[in-house]
C-alpha positions, 0 to 999 in steps of 0.5 A: 961086856960084849959077845964077839960074833966074828968079822963081817964083810963090810968091805963088800957091796951088798949086791956083790955078796947077794949072788942067789939066782932069784930075781927081785920079783921072785924074792918079793913074791916070797916075802908077800907070802910072809906078809900074808901070814902076818896079816892073818895073825893080826886079823884072825884072833880079833873077832874071836876074843870072847870065844877064846875067853870062854875056851880058857874059862876067863873073863873078857877083861882078862883078854887085855893081858894078851895085848899087854904081854905081847906089847912088852915082848915086841918092844924088847925083842925088836932092838935085838933082832934089828941089830942081829939083822945087821950082824948075821943077815936079815934072812937069818933073823926073819927065819929065826923070828918066824920059827919063834912065832910058829912056836908061840902059835902052836903053844896057843893050840895046846895051851891047857891054861890061861898062863900057858896061853899068855906065854904063847901069845907073848912069844908070838909077838916076834912077828913084829920084826918081819916087815922091817927085815923084809924091807932090809932084804929088798934094800940090800938086794937092790944095792947098785941098781941105781934105783935102790930107794925107788925099788924098796918103796915099791916093794914095801907098798906091795908087802903092806898091801898084801898084809892089810888084805890078809887081815880081812881074810883072817878076820872073815875066816875065824868069824866064819868057822868059830861056831862050826868047829872046836877051838883047837881046830880054830887055833890050829889054822894060823899055826899051820900058816906060820909053819908053812911060812917058815919053810917059804922063808927057808927055801925061797929067800936067798941068803944075805950075809950080815954087813955089820960084823962086830960084836953084840952089845950085851950090856947095852941090851940089858940097859935098854931092857931096863928102860923099856921094861920099866916104862912099859910096866908103868904104862900097864900099871896106869891102865890097871890101877888108874892115873893115881897110882904112885907105883905106876908113875914111879916105874915110868920115872925109873925107866926115863932116868935109866935112859941117861946111863944107857945113852952114855954107855952106847955113845962109848961103844963101837958096836952099840945095840942102838946106834944113838948117833945115827938115831939122832941124825937128821936122816933118822930122827924125823922118820923115827919120830913119825913112827912114834907119833903114828903108833899113837893112832894106828896102835892106840886108837882102835879100842876107843873107836870100837867102843864108840861105835858100839855105844848106844846113843839113846843111852849115852847121848853119843855113839853109833849104836852099831852091832858087832857086824858093823864094827867089823865092816868099819874095820874092814873099810879101814883096812881096805883103805890102808891097802890102797894107801900102801899100793899107791905109795909109789904113785904119790912118791913119784908125784910129790917126792919121797918126803912129800909123800910122807908129809901128805900121808901124815896130813891125811892121818891128821885130817881123818882123826880131826874129822871125828871131832865135828862128824861123829853122829852117823855111820856114813861119817864114821866110814869117811873118817876112817877111809881118810885116815886109812889111806894115810896110815897105809902109806906110812906103814909102807914108807917108814921102814923104806925111808929109815933104810934110805937114811942109814949106812949099809951096815945099819939097815936092819937097825934103822928099819927095825927101830921104826917098829920099836918106836911105833910100839912105844908110841902106841903103848903111851897112847893106850895109857893116855886114852884109858885115862881119858875114857875111864871117868864114868865107864869101862874102856873095854865093855861099854855095857858096863858104863859109858865114858864121857864124850869129852874122852873120845874127843880127847882121843881123836884130838891127840891122834890128829895132833900127833900126826900133824906134829909128825908132818912138821917133823918130816919137813925138817928131814933133809931131801938127800935122805930120800933120794937116790944120790947117796948119803952124806 
């Protein structure tokens, strides 16, 4: 079953259709405002989770449901929004997702209960598609310039740099005001920021008609929802019930088996929601594999790093014995180097080529986490480790959507860029479950005061992150050079 959206304008070149008066610099400037809002959302709530728990009269452990709910929604909505980006235009999808994110943010302000807050938090996860749609907008806007890939990477570096710097701004702001005003006012600030962002997108970004046309694959959406829904439900159940849960593994198995009818159906469709052939092409799969493997560290390793830093070495025999302020400093250093990696992406690309820059970034992530294995006894060592991993991570966040766009036909740009976030999210979810198992032997993952995981568990976390990044570098070496050049696509 498909829903017809109407014919697209595939026969036109993107640069011929985009006739707005704004220059590329102006467009990137408006998109920077969007990423500032994204960074504030991602950094603002982290320091005040305990305060939010008190506000809702729930335990700190219940806060983990927020992450689980948003992760599931993000994984489900990205393929849909990415496909719509090709059909109705990336700006329209950016506008839609911003409106949904604003709605979720205001629900948090007005939520009278844990359940309502959980729904608002899950809905707020629509912002996950912002960066891929922004990259798609820039990519289409620069078509015919002769420097499309180069300009897209430069813009992506600027956008990610702005994102990471605003994460720090958000974290510092919430931490500074949470004790001096009501929680309603505290939660209102990010809602206001996203609302302003909605009008910036509406009036500041020129319209880009969809390039794909065709139909929306309703059956394919239902099938991929089954796949992602069952796998994510199984992973969440593993985190809640442990690796011995029969239900958890049954859910994962059902999700994996559901891939077979999904792939068969999508291969037979003219307008699939997920272009399996493109996804499996030499121009795409190394990038998407890298996004999946990168998600293991950038999304899966943050809680273990935080709990390790807070662990008292006099009690557990390992850890940094750090207080909350140092953990904030550690996160801040990591985010600063993320921004450095993003801002310097054009330079490393110029020196090493696009593929070489991706490989170097993956190797830096691998080196940063591998350094944790012998060097984890002091705060200085921790800062160095996170700085190395941060530079590589920042470059990958910026480079992956741009590289995916470079390896896709014009009518599939939104799909390709969006799927980098979808695969990254799934990778992070899988890693979170693996790490929860590794750290659950003798203690609590979320609260080190309740018990301590074995040091071997943390060594497992760092080893998996390093190995995943190294495997990504190997996969990227198999990517054809033509995928990242300006000479076109085969």
